[in-house]
C-alpha positions in Angstrom: -38.6 -14.9 80.4 -38.0 -15.5 84.0 -35.6 -18.3 83.4 -33.6 -15.8 81.3 -33.2 -13.4 83.5 -32.1 -15.6 86.0 -29.1 -16.7 83.9 -27.9 -13.2 83.3 -28.0 -12.6 87.1 -26.0 -15.9 87.8 -23.5 -14.6 85.1 -23.2 -11.1 87.0 -22.5 -12.7 90.1 -19.9 -15.3 89.0 -17.8 -12.3 87.2 -18.2 -10.0 90.8 -17.1 -13.5 92.5 -14.4 -14.7 90.2 -12.8 -11.1 90.2 -12.2 -11.2 93.9 -11.0 -14.7 93.7 -8.7 -14.3 91.5 -7.4 -10.8 93.3 -7.1 -13.1 96.5 -4.9 -15.6 94.7 -2.9 -13.8 93.0 -2.6 -11.3 96.1 -1.9 -14.8 98.1 0.9 -15.9 95.4 2.3 -12.4 95.5 2.6 -11.9 99.1 4.2 -15.4 99.1 6.9 -15.3 97.0 8.0 -11.5 98.5 7.7 -13.3 102.0 9.9 -16.2 101.0 12.4 -13.7 98.9 12.8 -11.6 102.6 13.2 -14.9 104.4 16.0 -15.9 102.4 17.6 -12.5 102.1 17.8 -12.4 105.9 19.3 -15.6 106.3 22.1 -14.5 103.9 22.8 -11.9 105.9 22.9 -13.9 109.2 25.3 -16.1 107.2 27.4 -13.3 106.4 27.3 -11.9 109.6 28.3 -15.3 111.2 31.1 -15.5 109.0 32.6 -12.2 109.4 32.1 -12.5 113.2 34.1 -15.9 113.4 37.3 -15.2 110.0 37.2 -11.6 110.0 37.6 -11.5 106.1 35.4 -9.5 104.6 35.7 -11.4 101.4 34.2 -14.6 103.0 31.3 -12.9 104.3 30.6 -11.6 101.0 31.0 -14.8 99.6 28.9 -16.7 102.2 25.7 -14.2 101.6 25.9 -14.8 98.2 26.0 -18.3 98.2 22.7 -18.4 100.0 20.8 -15.5 97.4 23.2 -15.2 94.8 21.3 -11.9 93.4 21.7 -10.2 96.8 24.1 -6.7 96.8 26.4 -7.4 99.9 27.9 -4.5 102.1 30.0 -5.8 105.0 30.7 -3.7 108.2 33.1 -3.3 109.2 36.1 -3.7 107.0 38.9 -6.3 106.9 40.9 -6.8 109.9 38.5 -4.2 112.5 36.5 -6.9 113.5 37.9 -6.9 117.2 36.4 -8.9 120.2 33.7 -7.6 121.6 32.5 -5.5 118.5 29.8 -5.8 116.1 30.1 -7.6 112.2 27.0 -6.2 110.4 25.8 -7.4 106.6 23.4 -5.9 104.6 21.8 -7.3 101.7 19.5 -6.1 99.2 17.6 -7.1 96.5 15.3 -5.4 94.1 12.5 -7.8 93.3 10.4 -7.7 90.5 6.4 -7.9 90.8 5.4 -11.5 89.8 2.2 -10.9 88.5 1.8 -7.1 87.6 -1.3 -7.2 89.6 -0.2 -4.8 92.6 2.2 -2.7 91.1 5.1 -2.2 88.4 9.0 -2.2 88.8 10.5 -3.2 91.8 10.2 -3.7 95.5 13.4 -2.8 97.4 13.7 -6.2 99.8 16.7 -5.9 102.9 17.9 -8.1 105.3 19.8 -7.5 108.4 22.4 -10.0 110.3 24.6 -8.6 113.5 27.0 -10.7 115.1 29.4 -10.1 117.9 32.8 -10.5 117.0 35.1 -12.8 118.3 32.1 -15.6 118.0 
């Protein structure tokens, strides 16, 4: 009779530990993916800002950011021709990321990357 009880206790312990382990694994995957997306988004904004600061062309700045992160919405300031020497070129890239597992939320989470460079190289 005691062997039966031991097996039942082991099953309950396994269920509790497995639940925590699965949550930890999915949490690490979710966090790692969002970290990667955020890092890539920041790199895209930095590249766009560098392009705007050097070439003073808003379309080139947007294209440079889109080349690194194709799905991002890119906003460039100042407008073409307004990036005077000593001023700042600023690029903000945003992306609405879906949850990978759906375990920690539903819908999307908005990620933002920003790049700022001094105009005139």
